[in-house]
C-alpha positions as CSV (number, residue, x, y, z in Angstrom):
1,M,-3.2,33.5,-63.0
2,Q,-2.3,32.7,-59.4
3,E,-1.8,35.7,-57.3
4,E,1.7,36.2,-55.9
5,E,2.1,36.0,-52.1
6,G,2.8,39.3,-50.4
7,P,5.8,39.7,-48.1
8,R,5.8,37.8,-44.8
9,R,4.8,39.6,-41.7
10,P,7.7,40.1,-39.3
11,G,8.1,37.2,-36.9
12,R,6.0,34.9,-39.1
13,P,7.9,31.7,-40.0
14,A,8.0,30.6,-43.7
15,R,7.0,27.2,-42.6
16,P,5.0,27.5,-39.3
17,V,5.8,25.1,-36.5
18,T,3.6,23.9,-33.8
19,R,3.7,25.2,-30.2
20,E,4.3,21.6,-29.1
21,H,7.3,21.3,-31.4
22,L,8.8,24.4,-29.9
23,L,8.2,23.2,-26.4
24,R,9.9,19.9,-27.2
25,V,12.9,21.7,-28.6
26,A,13.0,24.0,-25.6
27,R,12.9,21.0,-23.2
28,E,15.9,19.6,-25.0
29,A,17.9,22.8,-24.8
30,F,17.0,23.5,-21.2
31,S,17.8,20.0,-20.1
32,E,21.2,20.2,-21.7
33,L,22.2,23.7,-20.9
34,G,20.0,24.7,-18.0
35,Y,17.8,27.8,-17.8
36,A,20.7,30.2,-17.8
37,G,22.7,28.5,-20.6
38,A,19.9,28.1,-23.1
39,S,19.1,31.4,-25.0
40,M,16.0,32.1,-27.0
41,G,18.3,32.4,-30.0
42,D,19.7,28.9,-29.5
43,I,16.2,27.4,-29.0
44,A,15.0,29.2,-32.2
45,S,18.0,27.9,-34.2
46,R,17.3,24.3,-33.0
47,A,13.7,24.7,-34.0
48,G,14.7,26.0,-37.5
49,I,13.0,29.4,-37.0
50,R,13.9,33.0,-36.4
51,K,14.2,34.3,-32.9
52,S,11.5,36.8,-33.6
53,S,9.2,33.9,-34.6
54,L,9.9,32.2,-31.2
55,F,9.0,35.4,-29.4
56,H,5.7,35.4,-31.4
57,H,4.8,32.2,-29.5
58,F,6.4,32.9,-26.2
59,A,6.8,36.5,-25.0
60,T,9.8,35.7,-22.7
61,K,12.2,32.9,-22.0
62,D,10.7,32.6,-18.5
63,E,7.3,31.9,-20.0
64,L,8.7,29.3,-22.3
65,Y,10.7,27.6,-19.6
66,K,7.7,27.4,-17.2
67,E,5.4,26.0,-19.8
68,A,8.0,23.4,-20.8
69,L,8.2,22.2,-17.2
70,Q,4.6,22.5,-16.5
71,G,3.8,20.2,-19.5
72,I,6.0,17.4,-18.1
73,L,4.4,17.6,-14.7
74,K,0.9,17.7,-16.1
75,D,1.6,14.6,-18.2
76,L,3.0,12.7,-15.2
77,G,0.1,13.8,-13.1
78,D,-2.4,12.6,-15.7
79,H,-0.6,9.2,-15.9
80,V,-0.7,8.9,-12.1
81,T,-4.4,10.0,-11.9
82,E,-5.4,7.5,-14.6
83,A,-3.5,4.6,-12.9
84,I,-4.9,5.0,-9.4
85,S,-8.5,6.3,-10.0
86,D,-10.5,3.1,-10.2
87,D,-11.6,0.3,-7.9
88,A,-8.8,-2.2,-8.7
89,P,-6.9,-3.6,-5.7
90,F,-4.2,-1.3,-4.3
91,L,-1.3,-3.4,-5.4
92,E,-2.5,-3.5,-9.0
93,R,-3.0,0.3,-9.0
94,M,0.5,0.7,-7.5
95,A,2.0,-1.4,-10.2
96,R,0.2,0.5,-13.0
97,T,1.3,3.8,-11.5
98,S,5.0,2.8,-11.3
99,R,5.1,1.4,-14.8
100,A,3.3,4.4,-16.2
101,V,5.8,6.8,-14.7
102,Q,8.8,4.8,-15.9
103,R,7.4,4.4,-19.4
104,Y,6.7,8.1,-19.7
105,L,10.2,9.1,-18.5
106,G,11.7,6.4,-20.8
107,G,9.7,7.6,-23.7
108,H,10.6,11.3,-23.1
109,P,14.4,11.2,-22.7
110,V,14.8,14.8,-21.6
111,A,12.0,14.9,-19.1
112,A,13.7,13.5,-16.0
113,R,16.9,15.5,-16.5
114,L,14.9,18.8,-16.9
115,L,13.0,18.1,-13.7
116,L,16.1,17.2,-11.8
117,R,17.8,20.4,-13.0
118,E,14.9,22.5,-11.8
119,F,14.8,20.7,-8.4
120,V,18.5,21.3,-7.9
121,D,18.1,24.9,-8.9
122,G,15.5,25.4,-6.2
123,G,12.2,24.6,-8.0
124,S,11.2,28.3,-8.2
125,A,9.8,27.9,-11.7
126,L,7.7,25.0,-10.7
127,A,6.4,26.9,-7.7
128,A,5.5,29.8,-9.9
129,A,3.8,27.6,-12.5
130,G,0.9,26.7,-10.2
131,D,-0.1,23.9,-8.0
132,I,0.7,21.0,-10.3
133,L,3.7,19.7,-8.4
134,D,2.0,20.0,-5.0
135,N,-1.0,18.2,-6.4
136,V,1.1,15.3,-7.7
137,L,2.9,15.0,-4.5
138,K,-0.2,15.2,-2.3
139,M,-2.1,12.7,-4.6
140,S,0.8,10.3,-4.3
141,A,0.9,10.6,-0.5
142,T,-2.9,10.1,-0.2
143,F,-2.6,7.0,-2.4
144,L,0.1,5.5,-0.1
145,E,-2.0,6.4,3.0
146,Q,-4.8,4.4,1.5
147,G,-2.5,1.4,1.2
148,M,-1.5,1.9,4.9
149,A,-5.2,2.1,5.9
150,E,-5.9,-1.2,4.2
151,G,-2.9,-2.8,6.0
152,I,-1.0,-3.4,2.8
153,I,1.8,-1.0,3.5
154,P,3.3,-0.7,7.0
155,K,2.3,2.6,8.7
156,Q,4.9,5.2,8.2
157,D,5.3,8.8,7.0
158,A,3.8,8.8,3.5
159,R,5.6,12.0,2.6
160,Q,9.0,10.3,3.2
161,L,7.9,7.4,1.0
162,V,6.9,9.8,-1.8
163,M,10.2,11.6,-1.8
164,S,12.1,8.3,-1.8
165,T,10.0,7.1,-4.7
166,A,10.7,10.3,-6.7
167,G,14.4,9.5,-6.5
168,V,14.0,5.9,-7.6
169,H,11.9,7.0,-10.5
170,L,13.9,10.0,-11.7
171,L,17.7,9.3,-11.4
172,F,18.0,6.4,-13.8
173,F,16.7,8.5,-16.7
174,A,18.0,11.9,-15.4
175,L,21.6,10.7,-15.6
176,P,21.5,8.9,-19.0
177,E,25.3,9.1,-19.6
178,V,26.0,7.3,-16.2
179,S,23.2,4.8,-16.7
180,T,24.2,4.0,-20.3
181,R,27.8,3.6,-19.4
182,F,27.0,1.4,-16.4
183,F,24.6,-0.9,-18.3
184,G,26.4,-0.7,-21.6
185,T,23.3,-0.2,-23.7
186,D,20.7,2.4,-24.8
187,I,18.6,2.9,-21.7
188,F,15.9,4.5,-23.8
189,S,15.3,1.4,-26.0
190,G,11.9,-0.2,-25.5
191,E,13.5,-3.3,-24.0
192,Q,15.5,-1.3,-21.4
193,V,12.6,0.9,-20.5
194,N,10.5,-2.1,-19.8
195,A,13.3,-3.7,-17.8
196,R,13.7,-0.6,-15.7
197,A,9.9,-0.3,-15.1
198,E,9.9,-3.9,-13.7
199,A,13.1,-3.2,-11.6
200,V,11.6,0.0,-10.1
201,L,8.4,-1.8,-9.3
202,A,10.4,-4.6,-7.5
203,H,12.4,-1.9,-5.6
204,L,9.2,-0.1,-4.5
205,Q,7.5,-3.3,-3.4
206,Q,10.5,-3.9,-1.1
207,M,10.6,-0.3,0.1
208,F,6.9,-0.3,0.8
209,G,7.0,-3.7,2.5
210,T,4.7,-5.3,-0.2
211,S,7.2,-7.6,-1.9
212,S,4.6,-10.5,-1.7
213,V,2.8,-9.6,-5.0
214,T,-0.4,-10.8,-6.6
215,G,-0.6,-12.2,-10.1
216,A,-2.1,-8.9,-11.2
217,V,0.9,-7.0,-10.0
218,A,3.3,-9.4,-11.5
219,A,1.6,-9.4,-14.9
220,V,3.6,-9.2,-18.1
221,P,4.3,-5.6,-19.0
222,A,2.9,-3.9,-22.1
223,A,5.3,-2.6,-24.8
224,A,7.1,0.6,-24.0
225,P,5.9,3.7,-25.8
226,A,7.9,5.1,-28.7
227,V,10.7,7.4,-27.6
228,V,10.0,11.1,-28.2
229,R,13.2,12.6,-29.4
């Protein structure tokens, strides 16, 4: 005879959920409501678990929020690092980086909005989460300085270019209601994500003074990643 299960321990969900699922749900809640507006109870309800179960994974809302943000920045940093860390020509690596960032943001609809909310709120959670943001910004500036040293980008303040680039990359996906209304279509569809990736690349080429592109830079883009809802 099969032995009956004993009572569940407090805080243990009947159907355990993964930490990554909880982080995904938390990002959705924080991106919609902000840090102050999203409660642990609301996040637990969205995830289909008890609030006590959520506290089993994350001791505080602050811990959950920081890890949710940190995960997005780490993913973006990994994409940038992979795109620029070989011996390909500068323009090819620039194109790969730009497309990778756009496809990540287009495939994760809440990422850009959550980052923008945090930046507007002062970025204290990102600052407290470690050096990830600083590393991404410094890596981007160093990359642009390499383009200047090679004579591909006109010499200028690389930090200014990085900040301008951040706005070009983020705002389209951080303001989805505005972008969707303006374009009259789902901006997170694969077709629109690819179209945005190519438009951003063209804008950056003009901004950087590299609008004369090689065949490698103008190559046909790969399919956009599946959207993570």
